[in-house]
PDB file of N, H, CA, C and O in Angstrom:
ATOM      1  N   MET A   1      17.441  49.441 -19.748  1.00  0.00           N
ATOM      2  CA  MET A   1      17.660  49.429 -18.316  1.00  0.00           C
ATOM      3  C   MET A   1      16.357  49.019 -17.636  1.00  0.00           C
ATOM      4  O   MET A   1      15.281  49.500 -17.990  1.00  0.00           O
ATOM      5  N   SER A   2      16.465  48.143 -16.677  1.00  0.00           N
ATOM      6  H   SER A   2      17.339  47.752 -16.390  1.00  0.00           H
ATOM      7  CA  SER A   2      15.271  47.683 -15.961  1.00  0.00           C
ATOM      8  C   SER A   2      14.805  48.749 -14.964  1.00  0.00           C
ATOM      9  O   SER A   2      15.563  49.643 -14.585  1.00  0.00           O
ATOM     10  N   PHE A   3      13.565  48.634 -14.559  1.00  0.00           N
ATOM     11  H   PHE A   3      12.949  47.909 -14.867  1.00  0.00           H
ATOM     12  CA  PHE A   3      13.014  49.566 -13.580  1.00  0.00           C
ATOM     13  C   PHE A   3      13.843  49.545 -12.302  1.00  0.00           C
ATOM     14  O   PHE A   3      14.143  50.597 -11.738  1.00  0.00           O
ATOM     15  N   GLN A   4      14.213  48.354 -11.846  1.00  0.00           N
ATOM     16  H   GLN A   4      13.969  47.500 -12.304  1.00  0.00           H
ATOM     17  CA  GLN A   4      15.016  48.244 -10.622  1.00  0.00           C
ATOM     18  C   GLN A   4      16.370  48.920 -10.801  1.00  0.00           C
ATOM     19  O   GLN A   4      16.880  49.528  -9.859  1.00  0.00           O
ATOM     20  N   ALA A   5      16.956  48.827 -11.980  1.00  0.00           N
ATOM     21  H   ALA A   5      16.542  48.334 -12.745  1.00  0.00           H
ATOM     22  CA  ALA A   5      18.240  49.489 -12.231  1.00  0.00           C
ATOM     23  C   ALA A   5      18.087  51.006 -12.134  1.00  0.00           C
ATOM     24  O   ALA A   5      18.968  51.685 -11.606  1.00  0.00           O
ATOM     25  N   TYR A   6      16.978  51.539 -12.639  1.00  0.00           N
ATOM     26  H   TYR A   6      16.262  50.988 -13.069  1.00  0.00           H
ATOM     27  CA  TYR A   6      16.713  52.976 -12.479  1.00  0.00           C
ATOM     28  C   TYR A   6      16.673  53.329 -10.996  1.00  0.00           C
ATOM     29  O   TYR A   6      17.323  54.283 -10.567  1.00  0.00           O
ATOM     30  N   LEU A   7      15.916  52.568 -10.214  1.00  0.00           N
ATOM     31  H   LEU A   7      15.388  51.793 -10.562  1.00  0.00           H
ATOM     32  CA  LEU A   7      15.797  52.857  -8.784  1.00  0.00           C
ATOM     33  C   LEU A   7      17.142  52.741  -8.072  1.00  0.00           C
ATOM     34  O   LEU A   7      17.456  53.548  -7.198  1.00  0.00           O
ATOM     35  N   ASP A   8      17.932  51.741  -8.447  1.00  0.00           N
ATOM     36  H   ASP A   8      17.677  51.085  -9.158  1.00  0.00           H
ATOM     37  CA  ASP A   8      19.257  51.573  -7.847  1.00  0.00           C
ATOM     38  C   ASP A   8      20.153  52.763  -8.168  1.00  0.00           C
ATOM     39  O   ASP A   8      20.866  53.258  -7.295  1.00  0.00           O
ATOM     40  N   ASN A   9      20.120  53.226  -9.423  1.00  0.00           N
ATOM     41  H   ASN A   9      19.541  52.824 -10.132  1.00  0.00           H
ATOM     42  CA  ASN A   9      20.933  54.375  -9.827  1.00  0.00           C
ATOM     43  C   ASN A   9      20.490  55.648  -9.118  1.00  0.00           C
ATOM     44  O   ASN A   9      21.323  56.466  -8.725  1.00  0.00           O
ATOM     45  N   ILE A  10      19.185  55.815  -8.954  1.00  0.00           N
ATOM     46  H   ILE A  10      18.509  55.150  -9.273  1.00  0.00           H
ATOM     47  CA  ILE A  10      18.658  56.982  -8.245  1.00  0.00           C
ATOM     48  C   ILE A  10      19.140  56.963  -6.797  1.00  0.00           C
ATOM     49  O   ILE A  10      19.561  57.992  -6.268  1.00  0.00           O
ATOM     50  N   GLN A  11      19.081  55.807  -6.163  1.00  0.00           N
ATOM     51  H   GLN A  11      18.739  54.971  -6.593  1.00  0.00           H
ATOM     52  CA  GLN A  11      19.529  55.700  -4.777  1.00  0.00           C
ATOM     53  C   GLN A  11      21.027  55.970  -4.668  1.00  0.00           C
ATOM     54  O   GLN A  11      21.466  56.629  -3.725  1.00  0.00           O
ATOM     55  N   ALA A  12      21.819  55.473  -5.619  1.00  0.00           N
ATOM     56  H   ALA A  12      21.463  54.938  -6.385  1.00  0.00           H
ATOM     57  CA  ALA A  12      23.261  55.713  -5.591  1.00  0.00           C
ATOM     58  C   ALA A  12      23.572  57.207  -5.746  1.00  0.00           C
ATOM     59  O   ALA A  12      24.490  57.726  -5.110  1.00  0.00           O
ATOM     60  N   LYS A  13      22.804  57.887  -6.591  1.00  0.00           N
ATOM     61  H   LYS A  13      22.058  57.465  -7.108  1.00  0.00           H
ATOM     62  CA  LYS A  13      23.045  59.310  -6.846  1.00  0.00           C
ATOM     63  C   LYS A  13      22.562  60.191  -5.698  1.00  0.00           C
ATOM     64  O   LYS A  13      23.242  61.147  -5.324  1.00  0.00           O
ATOM     65  N   THR A  14      21.396  59.878  -5.137  1.00  0.00           N
ATOM     66  H   THR A  14      20.844  59.101  -5.441  1.00  0.00           H
ATOM     67  CA  THR A  14      20.766  60.768  -4.163  1.00  0.00           C
ATOM     68  C   THR A  14      20.912  60.309  -2.713  1.00  0.00           C
ATOM     69  O   THR A  14      20.794  61.113  -1.787  1.00  0.00           O
ATOM     70  N   GLY A  15      21.168  59.021  -2.522  1.00  0.00           N
ATOM     71  H   GLY A  15      21.263  58.369  -3.274  1.00  0.00           H
ATOM     72  CA  GLY A  15      21.202  58.468  -1.175  1.00  0.00           C
ATOM     73  C   GLY A  15      19.813  58.205  -0.606  1.00  0.00           C
ATOM     74  O   GLY A  15      19.675  57.854   0.566  1.00  0.00           O
ATOM     75  N   LYS A  16      18.780  58.375  -1.436  1.00  0.00           N
ATOM     76  H   LYS A  16      18.892  58.660  -2.389  1.00  0.00           H
ATOM     77  CA  LYS A  16      17.389  58.193  -0.995  1.00  0.00           C
ATOM     78  C   LYS A  16      16.824  56.886  -1.558  1.00  0.00           C
ATOM     79  O   LYS A  16      17.029  56.553  -2.726  1.00  0.00           O
ATOM     80  N   THR A  17      16.114  56.161  -0.705  1.00  0.00           N
ATOM     81  H   THR A  17      15.948  56.432   0.243  1.00  0.00           H
ATOM     82  CA  THR A  17      15.459  54.925  -1.123  1.00  0.00           C
ATOM     83  C   THR A  17      14.134  55.261  -1.809  1.00  0.00           C
ATOM     84  O   THR A  17      13.637  56.379  -1.677  1.00  0.00           O
ATOM     85  N   PRO A  18      13.566  54.314  -2.532  1.00  0.00           N
ATOM     86  CA  PRO A  18      12.242  54.548  -3.120  1.00  0.00           C
ATOM     87  C   PRO A  18      11.209  54.941  -2.063  1.00  0.00           C
ATOM     88  O   PRO A  18      10.373  55.810  -2.311  1.00  0.00           O
ATOM     89  N   GLU A  19      11.259  54.319  -0.909  1.00  0.00           N
ATOM     90  H   GLU A  19      11.938  53.613  -0.708  1.00  0.00           H
ATOM     91  CA  GLU A  19      10.313  54.634   0.162  1.00  0.00           C
ATOM     92  C   GLU A  19      10.484  56.072   0.636  1.00  0.00           C
ATOM     93  O   GLU A  19       9.508  56.744   0.968  1.00  0.00           O
ATOM     94  N   GLU A  20      11.722  56.537   0.666  1.00  0.00           N
ATOM     95  H   GLU A  20      12.515  55.990   0.397  1.00  0.00           H
ATOM     96  CA  GLU A  20      11.969  57.923   1.067  1.00  0.00           C
ATOM     97  C   GLU A  20      11.401  58.901   0.033  1.00  0.00           C
ATOM     98  O   GLU A  20      10.874  59.953   0.395  1.00  0.00           O
ATOM     99  N   PHE A  21      11.510  58.553  -1.256  1.00  0.00           N
ATOM    100  H   PHE A  21      11.938  57.698  -1.550  1.00  0.00           H
ATOM    101  CA  PHE A  21      10.927  59.413  -2.290  1.00  0.00           C
ATOM    102  C   PHE A  21       9.407  59.446  -2.182  1.00  0.00           C
ATOM    103  O   PHE A  21       8.789  60.486  -2.407  1.00  0.00           O
ATOM    104  N   ILE A  22       8.810  58.322  -1.841  1.00  0.00           N
ATOM    105  H   ILE A  22       9.312  57.476  -1.658  1.00  0.00           H
ATOM    106  CA  ILE A  22       7.352  58.299  -1.644  1.00  0.00           C
ATOM    107  C   ILE A  22       6.984  59.227  -0.484  1.00  0.00           C
ATOM    108  O   ILE A  22       6.025  59.992  -0.580  1.00  0.00           O
ATOM    109  N   ALA A  23       7.744  59.160   0.609  1.00  0.00           N
ATOM    110  H   ALA A  23       8.524  58.538   0.687  1.00  0.00           H
ATOM    111  CA  ALA A  23       7.476  60.026   1.761  1.00  0.00           C
ATOM    112  C   ALA A  23       7.686  61.496   1.405  1.00  0.00           C
ATOM    113  O   ALA A  23       6.892  62.346   1.809  1.00  0.00           O
ATOM    114  N   LEU A  24       8.744  61.808   0.654  1.00  0.00           N
ATOM    115  H   LEU A  24       9.389  61.118   0.326  1.00  0.00           H
ATOM    116  CA  LEU A  24       9.000  63.189   0.247  1.00  0.00           C
ATOM    117  C   LEU A  24       7.887  63.710  -0.664  1.00  0.00           C
ATOM    118  O   LEU A  24       7.458  64.857  -0.541  1.00  0.00           O
ATOM    119  N   ALA A  25       7.428  62.859  -1.573  1.00  0.00           N
ATOM    120  H   ALA A  25       7.776  61.927  -1.673  1.00  0.00           H
ATOM    121  CA  ALA A  25       6.338  63.253  -2.471  1.00  0.00           C
ATOM    122  C   ALA A  25       5.072  63.535  -1.674  1.00  0.00           C
ATOM    123  O   ALA A  25       4.305  64.435  -2.016  1.00  0.00           O
ATOM    124  N   LYS A  26       4.856  62.775  -0.622  1.00  0.00           N
ATOM    125  H   LYS A  26       5.479  62.044  -0.344  1.00  0.00           H
ATOM    126  CA  LYS A  26       3.696  63.015   0.244  1.00  0.00           C
ATOM    127  C   LYS A  26       3.830  64.369   0.933  1.00  0.00           C
ATOM    128  O   LYS A  26       2.865  65.131   1.004  1.00  0.00           O
ATOM    129  N   GLN A  27       5.017  64.668   1.437  1.00  0.00           N
ATOM    130  H   GLN A  27       5.800  64.049   1.380  1.00  0.00           H
ATOM    131  CA  GLN A  27       5.260  65.955   2.095  1.00  0.00           C
ATOM    132  C   GLN A  27       5.044  67.122   1.128  1.00  0.00           C
ATOM    133  O   GLN A  27       4.557  68.181   1.525  1.00  0.00           O
ATOM    134  N   LYS A  28       5.404  66.925  -0.130  1.00  0.00           N
ATOM    135  H   LYS A  28       5.800  66.065  -0.453  1.00  0.00           H
ATOM    136  CA  LYS A  28       5.248  67.964  -1.158  1.00  0.00           C
ATOM    137  C   LYS A  28       3.807  68.084  -1.648  1.00  0.00           C
ATOM    138  O   LYS A  28       3.469  69.024  -2.366  1.00  0.00           O
ATOM    139  N   GLY A  29       2.962  67.131  -1.260  1.00  0.00           N
ATOM    140  H   GLY A  29       3.237  66.367  -0.677  1.00  0.00           H
ATOM    141  CA  GLY A  29       1.573  67.169  -1.690  1.00  0.00           C
ATOM    142  C   GLY A  29       1.308  66.469  -3.014  1.00  0.00           C
ATOM    143  O   GLY A  29       0.241  66.634  -3.606  1.00  0.00           O
ATOM    144  N   PHE A  30       2.280  65.686  -3.481  1.00  0.00           N
ATOM    145  H   PHE A  30       3.146  65.552  -3.000  1.00  0.00           H
ATOM    146  CA  PHE A  30       2.134  64.962  -4.740  1.00  0.00           C
ATOM    147  C   PHE A  30       1.529  63.578  -4.552  1.00  0.00           C
ATOM    148  O   PHE A  30       0.988  63.006  -5.499  1.00  0.00           O
ATOM    149  N   ALA A  31       1.613  63.034  -3.347  1.00  0.00           N
ATOM    150  H   ALA A  31       2.053  63.498  -2.577  1.00  0.00           H
ATOM    151  CA  ALA A  31       1.178  61.655  -3.106  1.00  0.00           C
ATOM    152  C   ALA A  31       0.391  61.572  -1.810  1.00  0.00           C
ATOM    153  O   ALA A  31       0.522  62.414  -0.921  1.00  0.00           O
ATOM    154  N   GLU A  32      -0.431  60.532  -1.728  1.00  0.00           N
ATOM    155  H   GLU A  32      -0.537  59.848  -2.450  1.00  0.00           H
ATOM    156  CA  GLU A  32      -1.154  60.206  -0.505  1.00  0.00           C
ATOM    157  C   GLU A  32      -1.411  58.713  -0.499  1.00  0.00           C
ATOM    158  O   GLU A  32      -1.601  58.102  -1.550  1.00  0.00           O
ATOM    159  N   ASN A  33      -1.417  58.135   0.676  1.00  0.00           N
ATOM    160  H   ASN A  33      -1.263  58.632   1.530  1.00  0.00           H
ATOM    161  CA  ASN A  33      -1.658  56.692   0.816  1.00  0.00           C
ATOM    162  C   ASN A  33      -0.724  55.861  -0.052  1.00  0.00           C
ATOM    163  O   ASN A  33      -1.121  54.820  -0.575  1.00  0.00           O
ATOM    164  N   GLY A  34       0.524  56.320  -0.207  1.00  0.00           N
ATOM    165  H   GLY A  34       0.847  57.166   0.218  1.00  0.00           H
ATOM    166  CA  GLY A  34       1.525  55.558  -0.951  1.00  0.00           C
ATOM    167  C   GLY A  34       1.395  55.604  -2.457  1.00  0.00           C
ATOM    168  O   GLY A  34       2.046  54.820  -3.148  1.00  0.00           O
ATOM    169  N   SER A  35       0.564  56.509  -2.996  1.00  0.00           N
ATOM    170  H   SER A  35       0.036  57.145  -2.435  1.00  0.00           H
ATOM    171  CA  SER A  35       0.456  56.605  -4.450  1.00  0.00           C
ATOM    172  C   SER A  35       0.212  58.051  -4.874  1.00  0.00           C
ATOM    173  O   SER A  35      -0.025  58.930  -4.045  1.00  0.00           O
ATOM    174  N   LEU A  36       0.276  58.270  -6.169  1.00  0.00           N
ATOM    175  H   LEU A  36       0.469  57.556  -6.842  1.00  0.00           H
ATOM    176  CA  LEU A  36       0.099  59.598  -6.740  1.00  0.00           C
ATOM    177  C   LEU A  36      -1.297  60.128  -6.444  1.00  0.00           C
ATOM    178  O   LEU A  36      -2.285  59.409  -6.594  1.00  0.00           O
ATOM    179  N   LYS A  37      -1.378  61.382  -6.024  1.00  0.00           N
ATOM    180  H   LYS A  37      -0.576  61.967  -5.902  1.00  0.00           H
ATOM    181  CA  LYS A  37      -2.670  62.014  -5.762  1.00  0.00           C
ATOM    182  C   LYS A  37      -3.388  62.265  -7.087  1.00  0.00           C
ATOM    183  O   LYS A  37      -2.747  62.610  -8.080  1.00  0.00           O
ATOM    184  N   PRO A  38      -4.691  62.097  -7.112  1.00  0.00           N
ATOM    185  CA  PRO A  38      -5.437  62.397  -8.334  1.00  0.00           C
ATOM    186  C   PRO A  38      -5.232  63.854  -8.745  1.00  0.00           C
ATOM    187  O   PRO A  38      -5.239  64.756  -7.908  1.00  0.00           O
ATOM    188  N   GLY A  39      -5.053  64.064 -10.031  1.00  0.00           N
ATOM    189  H   GLY A  39      -5.047  63.332 -10.711  1.00  0.00           H
ATOM    190  CA  GLY A  39      -4.888  65.408 -10.560  1.00  0.00           C
ATOM    191  C   GLY A  39      -3.463  65.930 -10.592  1.00  0.00           C
ATOM    192  O   GLY A  39      -3.204  66.967 -11.203  1.00  0.00           O
ATOM    193  N   VAL A  40      -2.529  65.235  -9.946  1.00  0.00           N
ATOM    194  H   VAL A  40      -2.739  64.393  -9.449  1.00  0.00           H
ATOM    195  CA  VAL A  40      -1.134  65.670  -9.957  1.00  0.00           C
ATOM    196  C   VAL A  40      -0.521  65.277 -11.299  1.00  0.00           C
ATOM    197  O   VAL A  40      -0.625  64.129 -11.732  1.00  0.00           O
ATOM    198  N   LYS A  41       0.111  66.238 -11.940  1.00  0.00           N
ATOM    199  H   LYS A  41       0.195  67.170 -11.588  1.00  0.00           H
ATOM    200  CA  LYS A  41       0.725  66.008 -13.250  1.00  0.00           C
ATOM    201  C   LYS A  41       2.163  65.529 -13.091  1.00  0.00           C
ATOM    202  O   LYS A  41       2.895  65.992 -12.216  1.00  0.00           O
ATOM    203  N   ALA A  42       2.549  64.607 -13.941  1.00  0.00           N
ATOM    204  H   ALA A  42       1.954  64.231 -14.652  1.00  0.00           H
ATOM    205  CA  ALA A  42       3.913  64.077 -13.916  1.00  0.00           C
ATOM    206  C   ALA A  42       4.933  65.194 -14.092  1.00  0.00           C
ATOM    207  O   ALA A  42       6.000  65.162 -13.480  1.00  0.00           O
ATOM    208  N   GLY A  43       4.612  66.177 -14.923  1.00  0.00           N
ATOM    209  H   GLY A  43       3.745  66.203 -15.420  1.00  0.00           H
ATOM    210  CA  GLY A  43       5.549  67.276 -15.169  1.00  0.00           C
ATOM    211  C   GLY A  43       5.919  68.037 -13.912  1.00  0.00           C
ATOM    212  O   GLY A  43       7.055  68.495 -13.783  1.00  0.00           O
ATOM    213  N   ASN A  44       4.990  68.183 -12.986  1.00  0.00           N
ATOM    214  H   ASN A  44       4.067  67.811 -13.091  1.00  0.00           H
ATOM    215  CA  ASN A  44       5.289  68.864 -11.720  1.00  0.00           C
ATOM    216  C   ASN A  44       6.284  68.064 -10.885  1.00  0.00           C
ATOM    217  O   ASN A  44       7.189  68.628 -10.271  1.00  0.00           O
ATOM    218  N   ILE A  45       6.106  66.756 -10.871  1.00  0.00           N
ATOM    219  H   ILE A  45       5.370  66.298 -11.370  1.00  0.00           H
ATOM    220  CA  ILE A  45       7.011  65.899 -10.112  1.00  0.00           C
ATOM    221  C   ILE A  45       8.385  65.869 -10.764  1.00  0.00           C
ATOM    222  O   ILE A  45       9.405  65.940 -10.078  1.00  0.00           O
ATOM    223  N   VAL A  46       8.413  65.764 -12.085  1.00  0.00           N
ATOM    224  H   VAL A  46       7.585  65.706 -12.643  1.00  0.00           H
ATOM    225  CA  VAL A  46       9.677  65.746 -12.818  1.00  0.00           C
ATOM    226  C   VAL A  46      10.450  67.045 -12.555  1.00  0.00           C
ATOM    227  O   VAL A  46      11.654  67.005 -12.305  1.00  0.00           O
ATOM    228  N   ALA A  47       9.774  68.181 -12.611  1.00  0.00           N
ATOM    229  H   ALA A  47       8.796  68.213 -12.814  1.00  0.00           H
ATOM    230  CA  ALA A  47      10.440  69.464 -12.363  1.00  0.00           C
ATOM    231  C   ALA A  47      11.036  69.506 -10.953  1.00  0.00           C
ATOM    232  O   ALA A  47      12.162  69.968 -10.766  1.00  0.00           O
ATOM    233  N   TRP A  48      10.282  69.027  -9.968  1.00  0.00           N
ATOM    234  H   TRP A  48       9.367  68.652 -10.120  1.00  0.00           H
ATOM    235  CA  TRP A  48      10.773  68.983  -8.588  1.00  0.00           C
ATOM    236  C   TRP A  48      12.018  68.109  -8.480  1.00  0.00           C
ATOM    237  O   TRP A  48      13.011  68.515  -7.878  1.00  0.00           O
ATOM    238  N   LEU A  49      11.969  66.905  -9.064  1.00  0.00           N
ATOM    239  H   LEU A  49      11.162  66.575  -9.554  1.00  0.00           H
ATOM    240  CA  LEU A  49      13.096  65.973  -8.953  1.00  0.00           C
ATOM    241  C   LEU A  49      14.327  66.475  -9.703  1.00  0.00           C
ATOM    242  O   LEU A  49      15.456  66.272  -9.257  1.00  0.00           O
ATOM    243  N   LYS A  50      14.109  67.124 -10.832  1.00  0.00           N
ATOM    244  H   LYS A  50      13.192  67.288 -11.195  1.00  0.00           H
ATOM    245  CA  LYS A  50      15.237  67.686 -11.583  1.00  0.00           C
ATOM    246  C   LYS A  50      15.894  68.816 -10.800  1.00  0.00           C
ATOM    247  O   LYS A  50      17.121  68.885 -10.724  1.00  0.00           O
ATOM    248  N   SER A  51      15.091  69.700 -10.219  1.00  0.00           N
ATOM    249  H   SER A  51      14.094  69.645 -10.281  1.00  0.00           H
ATOM    250  CA  SER A  51      15.672  70.853  -9.523  1.00  0.00           C
ATOM    251  C   SER A  51      16.269  70.482  -8.175  1.00  0.00           C
ATOM    252  O   SER A  51      17.350  70.957  -7.828  1.00  0.00           O
ATOM    253  N   GLU A  52      15.587  69.643  -7.412  1.00  0.00           N
ATOM    254  H   GLU A  52      14.708  69.257  -7.694  1.00  0.00           H
ATOM    255  CA  GLU A  52      16.055  69.344  -6.061  1.00  0.00           C
ATOM    256  C   GLU A  52      17.104  68.239  -6.009  1.00  0.00           C
ATOM    257  O   GLU A  52      17.983  68.260  -5.147  1.00  0.00           O
ATOM    258  N   PHE A  53      17.020  67.273  -6.922  1.00  0.00           N
ATOM    259  H   PHE A  53      16.306  67.256  -7.622  1.00  0.00           H
ATOM    260  CA  PHE A  53      17.925  66.122  -6.864  1.00  0.00           C
ATOM    261  C   PHE A  53      18.791  65.965  -8.103  1.00  0.00           C
ATOM    262  O   PHE A  53      19.595  65.037  -8.185  1.00  0.00           O
ATOM    263  N   GLU A  54      18.634  66.869  -9.072  1.00  0.00           N
ATOM    264  H   GLU A  54      17.981  67.623  -9.006  1.00  0.00           H
ATOM    265  CA  GLU A  54      19.404  66.836 -10.319  1.00  0.00           C
ATOM    266  C   GLU A  54      19.250  65.513 -11.066  1.00  0.00           C
ATOM    267  O   GLU A  54      20.195  65.022 -11.683  1.00  0.00           O
ATOM    268  N   LEU A  55      18.045  64.945 -11.002  1.00  0.00           N
ATOM    269  H   LEU A  55      17.277  65.344 -10.501  1.00  0.00           H
ATOM    270  CA  LEU A  55      17.768  63.721 -11.749  1.00  0.00           C
ATOM    271  C   LEU A  55      17.477  64.070 -13.198  1.00  0.00           C
ATOM    272  O   LEU A  55      16.946  65.140 -13.493  1.00  0.00           O
ATOM    273  N   GLY A  56      17.823  63.169 -14.094  1.00  0.00           N
ATOM    274  H   GLY A  56      18.255  62.299 -13.855  1.00  0.00           H
ATOM    275  CA  GLY A  56      17.458  63.325 -15.486  1.00  0.00           C
ATOM    276  C   GLY A  56      15.997  62.955 -15.688  1.00  0.00           C
ATOM    277  O   GLY A  56      15.335  62.459 -14.776  1.00  0.00           O
ATOM    278  N   HIS A  57      15.509  63.201 -16.888  1.00  0.00           N
ATOM    279  H   HIS A  57      16.047  63.603 -17.629  1.00  0.00           H
ATOM    280  CA  HIS A  57      14.098  62.971 -17.168  1.00  0.00           C
ATOM    281  C   HIS A  57      13.698  61.503 -16.962  1.00  0.00           C
ATOM    282  O   HIS A  57      12.670  61.226 -16.345  1.00  0.00           O
ATOM    283  N   GLY A  58      14.485  60.584 -17.464  1.00  0.00           N
ATOM    284  H   GLY A  58      15.321  60.810 -17.966  1.00  0.00           H
ATOM    285  CA  GLY A  58      14.161  59.160 -17.342  1.00  0.00           C
ATOM    286  C   GLY A  58      14.124  58.693 -15.901  1.00  0.00           C
ATOM    287  O   GLY A  58      13.234  57.936 -15.514  1.00  0.00           O
ATOM    288  N   HIS A  59      15.078  59.135 -15.108  1.00  0.00           N
ATOM    289  H   HIS A  59      15.801  59.750 -15.422  1.00  0.00           H
ATOM    290  CA  HIS A  59      15.104  58.746 -13.705  1.00  0.00           C
ATOM    291  C   HIS A  59      13.949  59.384 -12.944  1.00  0.00           C
ATOM    292  O   HIS A  59      13.351  58.750 -12.075  1.00  0.00           O
ATOM    293  N   ALA A  60      13.635  60.626 -13.266  1.00  0.00           N
ATOM    294  H   ALA A  60      14.121  61.141 -13.973  1.00  0.00           H
ATOM    295  CA  ALA A  60      12.485  61.281 -12.633  1.00  0.00           C
ATOM    296  C   ALA A  60      11.194  60.551 -12.987  1.00  0.00           C
ATOM    297  O   ALA A  60      10.322  60.387 -12.133  1.00  0.00           O
ATOM    298  N   MET A  61      11.064  60.113 -14.232  1.00  0.00           N
ATOM    299  H   MET A  61      11.772  60.245 -14.926  1.00  0.00           H
ATOM    300  CA  MET A  61       9.867  59.378 -14.636  1.00  0.00           C
ATOM    301  C   MET A  61       9.777  58.026 -13.936  1.00  0.00           C
ATOM    302  O   MET A  61       8.678  57.510 -13.734  1.00  0.00           O
ATOM    303  N   ALA A  62      10.916  57.445 -13.562  1.00  0.00           N
ATOM    304  H   ALA A  62      11.809  57.865 -13.726  1.00  0.00           H
ATOM    305  CA  ALA A  62      10.889  56.203 -12.782  1.00  0.00           C
ATOM    306  C   ALA A  62      10.262  56.458 -11.413  1.00  0.00           C
ATOM    307  O   ALA A  62       9.529  55.613 -10.899  1.00  0.00           O
ATOM    308  N   ILE A  63      10.544  57.606 -10.829  1.00  0.00           N
ATOM    309  H   ILE A  63      11.139  58.292 -11.246  1.00  0.00           H
ATOM    310  CA  ILE A  63       9.920  57.955  -9.546  1.00  0.00           C
ATOM    311  C   ILE A  63       8.430  58.191  -9.745  1.00  0.00           C
ATOM    312  O   ILE A  63       7.626  57.794  -8.902  1.00  0.00           O
ATOM    313  N   VAL A  64       8.051  58.826 -10.837  1.00  0.00           N
ATOM    314  H   VAL A  64       8.704  59.148 -11.522  1.00  0.00           H
ATOM    315  CA  VAL A  64       6.626  59.013 -11.142  1.00  0.00           C
ATOM    316  C   VAL A  64       5.943  57.654 -11.240  1.00  0.00           C
ATOM    317  O   VAL A  64       4.863  57.453 -10.686  1.00  0.00           O
ATOM    318  N   ALA A  65       6.583  56.717 -11.954  1.00  0.00           N
ATOM    319  H   ALA A  65       7.461  56.880 -12.405  1.00  0.00           H
ATOM    320  CA  ALA A  65       6.014  55.364 -12.083  1.00  0.00           C
ATOM    321  C   ALA A  65       5.889  54.706 -10.710  1.00  0.00           C
ATOM    322  O   ALA A  65       4.899  54.030 -10.433  1.00  0.00           O
ATOM    323  N   LEU A  66       6.882  54.901  -9.859  1.00  0.00           N
ATOM    324  H   LEU A  66       7.687  55.450 -10.084  1.00  0.00           H
ATOM    325  CA  LEU A  66       6.823  54.374  -8.501  1.00  0.00           C
ATOM    326  C   LEU A  66       5.613  54.943  -7.761  1.00  0.00           C
ATOM    327  O   LEU A  66       4.897  54.217  -7.072  1.00  0.00           O
ATOM    328  N   LEU A  67       5.398  56.242  -7.910  1.00  0.00           N
ATOM    329  H   LEU A  67       5.980  56.832  -8.470  1.00  0.00           H
ATOM    330  CA  LEU A  67       4.259  56.879  -7.242  1.00  0.00           C
ATOM    331  C   LEU A  67       2.925  56.421  -7.812  1.00  0.00           C
ATOM    332  O   LEU A  67       1.900  56.485  -7.132  1.00  0.00           O
ATOM    333  N   LYS A  68       2.934  55.960  -9.055  1.00  0.00           N
ATOM    334  H   LYS A  68       3.766  55.908  -9.607  1.00  0.00           H
ATOM    335  CA  LYS A  68       1.719  55.445  -9.666  1.00  0.00           C
ATOM    336  C   LYS A  68       1.468  53.988  -9.306  1.00  0.00           C
ATOM    337  O   LYS A  68       0.448  53.416  -9.689  1.00  0.00           O
ATOM    338  N   GLY A  69       2.407  53.384  -8.562  1.00  0.00           N
ATOM    339  H   GLY A  69       3.236  53.849  -8.250  1.00  0.00           H
ATOM    340  CA  GLY A  69       2.189  52.027  -8.090  1.00  0.00           C
ATOM    341  C   GLY A  69       3.103  50.964  -8.652  1.00  0.00           C
ATOM    342  O   GLY A  69       3.027  49.807  -8.237  1.00  0.00           O
ATOM    343  N   LYS A  70       3.965  51.323  -9.583  1.00  0.00           N
ATOM    344  H   LYS A  70       4.026  52.262  -9.920  1.00  0.00           H
ATOM    345  CA  LYS A  70       4.893  50.325 -10.146  1.00  0.00           C
ATOM    346  C   LYS A  70       5.902  49.936  -9.056  1.00  0.00           C
ATOM    347  O   LYS A  70       6.480  50.802  -8.399  1.00  0.00           O
ATOM    348  N   ARG A  71       6.099  48.669  -8.880  1.00  0.00           N
ATOM    349  H   ARG A  71       5.630  47.966  -9.414  1.00  0.00           H
ATOM    350  CA  ARG A  71       7.019  48.197  -7.842  1.00  0.00           C
ATOM    351  C   ARG A  71       8.125  47.287  -8.381  1.00  0.00           C
ATOM    352  O   ARG A  71       9.076  46.988  -7.658  1.00  0.00           O
ATOM    353  N   SER A  72       8.021  46.851  -9.611  1.00  0.00           N
ATOM    354  H   SER A  72       7.249  47.094 -10.198  1.00  0.00           H
ATOM    355  CA  SER A  72       9.103  46.004 -10.168  1.00  0.00           C
ATOM    356  C   SER A  72       9.194  46.190 -11.663  1.00  0.00           C
ATOM    357  O   SER A  72      10.036  45.570 -12.312  1.00  0.00           O
TER     358      SER A  72
END
């Protein structure tokens, strides 16, 4: 599955765009200036996405990659 397909599936499941996830991560203190904050562990983000949005591990890791700067 391509990275874009992961993002499309996440949006279909949650109704949230990648940009909205970046904004939510910023509100949670996981991101700043559009990217992952230094020292933030992927496991913390994955746990948040699994509990709040019921995402699976692979889809949650796609959001982590997005926060690390991956765009395509």
